[in-house]
N, C-alpha and C positions, 0 to 999 in steps of 0.2 A: 465597656466604658472604663477609661483610664483614670488616673488620679484627678481629683476635683480641685480646681482653683476657685474656691468659694467666692473670694473677693471679685474675681473677674466675672463669675457667673451672675452675681447680684448687680454688677455694673451694666451687664448686658440688658437687664430688665426683661419684662415679659414681651413676647413677640408672637408671630404666627407659628413659631415652632418651639416656644418655651413658655411655660406657665408655672406659677407658684400657687400652692394651696396649703393652708395651715393644717388641714386634716383630710382624711380620705372620705369623700362624700360623692353624691351623684354628679356634681359638677366635674369631678375628676374624670368620670366615665364619659361625660359629654365632650370634654376636651379631647380625649383619646379617639373618640369617633370622628371628630373634626380632623384630627391629625391623620387618621387612616385614610380619609377621603381627599387629602391634599398632599403635602410633601413630607408628612411624618413629623414627629416632635417628641418632646419630653415634658412630663408634668412632675414637678418636684413637690413632694408632700412633706410639710414640716417647715415651710418657709412662707412668710407673709407676702402680701401683694407688693409691699414696699421693699422686699428683699431682706427682711430681718430674719435671722435664724431663730426658730421657735422649737423645733424638734418634735418627734412623735415617740410614743411608747409602743414597742413591738413585743408581741409574745412569740412563742415558738412557731405557731402556725399562722401568724398574722398575714404574712405575705401570700401564703396559699389561699387564705380566706379572701383577701382582696382580689386575687386572681380569679377565684371562683365567682365572686360578685360581678366582676367585669364580664366574664364569659356568659353568665346567665342573663345579664342585662342587655346584651348585644346580639344581633342576628344579621349576618353570620357572626359567630362568636369571635371576638377579638382576643388574641393571646399575646399581650405585650410582655416586655421584659421588666421585671421588678428587681431593683438592686438597692440594698440598704447601705448607707455610708455614715460614718461618724465624723462630724466636723465640730471642732472645739468642744468635744465632750457630749454633743447632742446628735441624736440619730435623725437622719432625713432619708427619704426614699425617692429614688428616680424611677419613673414609670415611662418606658420608651415604647413608641409604636411606629413601625415603618409606614411610609406614605403610599401614594397612589402610583408610584413608579411602575409597579407590577401591572396596574390597570392600563397604563399607557402602553406598556410592552404588549399586552394582550390585544389591544386595539390595533397597534401597528402590525401585528402578525396576522391580522385578518386578510391581508393581501398575500399571505404566504401559507395557504392551506396545507402544504406539505410539511410544515413545521408544527409539531404539537408542543404546547406550552402548559406546564402544570406547576402549581405551588403547593408545597406541603409545609405546614406551619407547626413549629414546636415552641414550647416555652423557652424564650430566649433566643430563638433563631428561626430562619426561614430557608427552605431549600427550593430553588427553582430549577426545573428540568426542561431542556429543549431537545426534542427528538425529531430529526428529519427523516421522514418515511421514504422508503424507496418506491419507485413505480411498481405497481402490482406485478407487471410482467417480468420484473427483474428479481423478484423474491423467489427463494427456494420453494419447491412444491409443498413441503411440509408447512411452511409459514402461510402459504396461500390457503391451504386446507383449514388451518386453525382460524384464519381470518373469516373464512366462509362460515364456519361453525360458530363463530362468535356472534353472528347475527341471529341464528336459531338452529335447533337440531335439524339435521337433514339426512335423507337417505343417500346411498352412494351415487345414484343417478343424479339426484339434485346437486350433490357436491360437484359432480363432473360438469353439469351445466353451468354452475356458478363459476367454474374455472374456465369456461369457454370451450370445453371439449364436447365433441359430438357424441362420444360414447365413453364408457368406463374403460380406461386403459390399464394395461398390466402394471405400468409404473404407479398409477394411482392406487391400485390394489396393494402393491408392495409397500408404499408409504403409509397407507391406512393401517396395514398390519403392524408396522413399526410403531405408529402412534398408539395403537391399542396396547402393544407390548410394553411401552414406556409409560402407560397410564395417563397420556396427555388427552386422550379421548376415551369415551366409553360407550357401550351399547345402551340404547334406551330400553331394550327388551333382552336383558342378559340371559334369561332362561329360554329364549327362543332365537338363537343366533341366526337361523336361516329364514326367519319370518319375512314375508314380503312387506310387512309394516315396519321392519327394522330401520332405526335411524341411529345417528351418531351425534354425540354432544361433547362439548368441552368439559374437562375436569378442572379442578383447581390448579393442577400442574400445567394443564394446557394454557390456562389464563396467564400463569406466571411466565411460561415460555414465550408468549406473545409480547411481554413487556421487556424482554431482554434485547 
């Protein structure tokens, strides 16, 4: 948020994206929830309904405490941006929450299942990721094996069937050995490597490799 034109702010008056509150209370959280479900908006704490500057007193941890109350009172937890401003010697706080644009994006992408959409929220910001997946047949063998094991641990023959192969090929054995060597997969029975019950499962490194 850039420099604040307080006079212009007050002239705007309250709207569906702007509200004034004299203090931090449950009504602030209710407004943020409403903003999150529509187009987003800002609650200004320390300003009266008529747009008169009142100000608030902030301690060292006040903003963090307010953020904690907002998170604990909402599900899923809202994480808005809280910014303190000094206007005419008085402190006011802007609490901003993005709106339902992300919800509309997710709904629109339902017609495009090959595009994965995710949101990761941070205090003061949001990161949206769009990942277009390749057709299974175009993926490298390593990626296809990791995808198969992401569903559940499997034996080598099960992996081969999941890949559409009639039997375990030499190339599959080669890639499996490479995945074991790089710790992307591991044995479910490490002390019995030749057991007929042996299966393979993804490791943490394997999960990370799938996300790249």
